[in-house]
C-alpha positions in Angstrom: -3.1 -8.8 19.8 -5.3 -11.0 17.7 -7.3 -10.5 14.6 -10.8 -12.2 14.1 -11.9 -10.2 11.1 -13.8 -7.0 10.4 -17.5 -7.5 11.2 -20.6 -6.3 9.0 -21.4 -3.5 11.5 -17.8 -2.2 11.5 -17.7 -2.1 7.7 -21.1 -0.4 7.6 -19.7 2.2 10.0 -16.6 2.6 7.8 -18.9 3.3 4.8 -20.9 5.9 6.7 -17.9 7.7 8.3 -17.7 10.4 5.6 -21.3 11.5 6.5 -20.4 12.0 10.2 -19.1 15.0 11.9 -16.6 15.4 14.7 -19.3 15.7 17.4 -20.9 12.4 16.2 -17.5 10.7 16.2 -16.7 11.9 19.7 -20.0 10.6 21.0 -19.4 7.2 19.2 -15.7 6.8 19.8 -16.1 3.6 21.9 -18.1 2.0 19.1 -15.5 3.1 16.5 -12.7 1.7 18.7 -14.5 -1.7 19.2 -15.7 -2.3 15.6 -12.9 -0.8 13.6 -9.7 0.5 15.3 -9.1 -2.6 17.3 -9.7 -5.1 14.5 -7.5 -2.7 12.4 -4.6 -3.0 14.9 -5.0 -6.9 15.0 -5.0 -7.0 11.2 -1.8 -4.8 10.9 0.0 -6.9 13.5 -1.0 -10.3 11.9 0.0 -9.2 8.4 3.6 -8.5 9.6 4.2 -12.2 10.3 2.3 -13.3 7.1 4.2 -10.9 4.8 7.5 -11.9 6.4 6.6 -15.7 5.7 5.2 -15.1 2.2 7.0 -12.1 0.7 10.2 -11.0 2.5 11.6 -11.9 6.0 12.7 -8.1 6.4 9.3 -6.6 6.2 8.3 -4.5 9.2 5.3 -2.8 10.6 3.9 -1.1 13.6 0.1 -2.0 14.5 -0.9 1.5 15.4 -2.1 4.8 13.9 0.8 6.6 12.0 2.6 3.3 12.0 1.1 0.7 9.7 -2.4 2.4 9.9 -3.0 5.8 8.3 -5.2 8.1 10.3 -8.9 7.8 9.6 -9.4 11.5 9.6 -8.8 13.8 6.7 -6.3 16.7 7.2 -8.8 19.6 6.5 -5.9 22.1 6.6 -4.9 20.9 3.1 -8.2 19.6 1.8 -11.0 21.7 3.4 -13.6 20.5 0.9 -13.2 16.8 2.0 -15.4 15.2 4.7 -13.9 15.0 8.2 -13.4 11.2 8.0 -12.3 8.7 5.3 -14.4 5.8 4.0 -11.3 3.5 4.1 -8.4 2.2 6.0 -4.9 2.4 4.4 -2.4 -0.1 5.8 1.3 -0.3 5.0 4.3 -2.4 5.7 7.8 -1.6 4.7 11.3 -3.0 4.3 14.2 -0.6 5.0 15.5 1.9 7.6 13.4 4.9 6.4 9.7 4.2 6.6 8.7 7.0 4.4 10.8 6.0 1.5 11.3 2.4 2.0 9.9 -0.2 -0.4 6.3 -0.7 0.9 3.3 -3.0 0.5 -0.2 -1.5 1.0 -3.7 -2.7 1.6 -6.6 -0.3 1.2 -9.8 -1.4 2.8 -13.3 -0.2 2.0 -16.7 -1.7 2.7 -16.8 -3.4 -0.7 -13.4 -3.7 -2.2 -9.7 -4.1 -1.3 -6.9 -2.3 -2.9 -3.4 -3.9 -3.0 -0.1 -2.3 -4.0 3.7 -2.3 -4.0 6.1 0.6 -4.6 8.2 3.3 -2.9 8.7 6.9 -2.6 12.3 7.9 -3.8 14.6 10.1 -1.8 17.0 12.0 -4.1 19.7 9.4 -3.5 17.3 6.6 -4.1 16.0 8.2 -7.4 19.6 8.1 -8.8 19.9 4.5 -7.8 16.6 3.7 -9.4 17.6 5.3 -12.7 20.9 3.6 -12.7 19.4 0.1 -12.0 16.6 0.6 -14.4 18.9 1.8 -17.2 21.2 -1.1 -16.7 20.4 -4.1 -19.0 20.4 -6.9 -16.5 18.7 -5.3 -13.5 16.5 -3.1 -15.6 15.1 -6.1 -17.6 14.5 -8.0 -14.4 12.3 -5.2 -13.1 10.5 -4.6 -16.3 9.7 -8.3 -16.5 8.4 -8.4 -12.9 6.3 -5.3 -13.5 4.8 -6.7 -16.8 3.9 -9.9 -15.0 2.2 -8.2 -12.1 0.3 -5.9 -14.5 -0.8 -8.9 -16.6 -1.9 -11.0 -13.6 -3.7 -8.3 -11.7 -4.6 -5.8 -14.4 -2.7 -3.3 -12.2 -2.1 0.4 -12.8 1.3 1.9 -12.5 1.6 5.4 -11.2 4.5 7.8 -10.5 5.8 8.5 -14.0 5.6 12.3 -13.4 8.3 13.3 -15.9 7.1 14.0 -19.5 10.5 13.1 -21.0 13.1 10.6 -20.3 15.7 12.4 -18.0 19.2 13.0 -19.1 21.7 11.4 -19.7 19.4 8.6 -20.9 18.2 8.4 -24.5 14.5 9.3 -25.1 14.1 5.9 -26.9 15.5 3.9 -24.1 13.8 0.5 -23.9 12.7 1.3 -20.3 12.1 5.0 -20.8 8.6 4.7 -19.2 10.3 3.5 -15.9 13.0 6.0 -16.1 10.3 8.8 -16.1 9.3 7.9 -12.7 9.9 10.0 -9.6 8.2 7.6 -7.4 6.4 4.1 -8.0 3.3 2.4 -7.2 1.7 -0.5 -8.8 -1.8 -1.0 -7.6 -5.0 -3.0 -8.2 -8.5 -3.6 -6.8 -10.3 -6.8 -5.8 -13.8 -7.3 -4.5 -14.0 -7.7 -0.7 -13.9 -11.5 0.0 -16.3 -13.3 2.4 -13.1 -14.0 4.6 -13.1 -10.4 5.7 -15.2 -11.4 8.6 -12.6 -13.9 9.9 -8.9 -14.3 10.6 -8.5 -15.9 7.2 -8.6 -12.4 5.7 -4.9 -12.1 6.6 -3.9 -15.0 4.4 -6.1 -13.7 1.6 -4.4 -10.4 1.5 -0.9 -11.9 2.0 -1.5 -14.5 -0.7 -2.4 -11.7 -3.2 0.6 -9.5 -2.2 2.8 -12.4 -3.1 2.2 -11.5 -6.7 4.0 -8.2 -5.9 6.9 -9.9 -4.2 9.3 -9.9 -7.2 8.9 -6.0 -7.6 9.1 -5.5 -3.9 12.3 -7.5 -3.5 13.9 -5.6 -6.6 13.2 -2.3 -4.8 14.8 -3.5 -1.6 17.8 -4.7 -3.5 18.4 -1.7 -5.7 17.1 1.5 -3.8 
């Protein structure tokens, strides 16, 4: 499985997908597969090796839909007002035995921008480990420094702080109270789509940028 880039026609098709219905999609399935799905599989596969080399050797992925590639269709059972198809691809690679809750790196691809992210969903046991490690002076300070550096470099957003108050038994004025309020974590940012998207060099472009998230990713692997 090789990756030679996402072509202009494929990106135009991706942008137009939300305006298409299921009948149109069925009639143009071969076009979709050739211009988007096969390049997406190649990209997902190539990124595994790149991220293992650049970020962490334990990173895994699966170059298929519901593996490293999220489905292109919206689940209308839960969001009936959404269009049948998304205008983006969401890719993910993870490190750990449970894909759903393992520390993860993401690439979100649209026709005109690329989203990049690191983070994890916390199982109940992982949430307790998260709070303990965040609260501890040495491990918590290392994470706070890594998060601050990533936010500063990439103007990234931090999401997942769903609790209004710092959970007990931690003090409300804990120096890392903002992180203790998290029930999950994602640190994400956007960049304009580079010209390299039309070539194999797009893999290195994405991996190079996710290197900035490496310290946070490795902390999550070590402590969740």
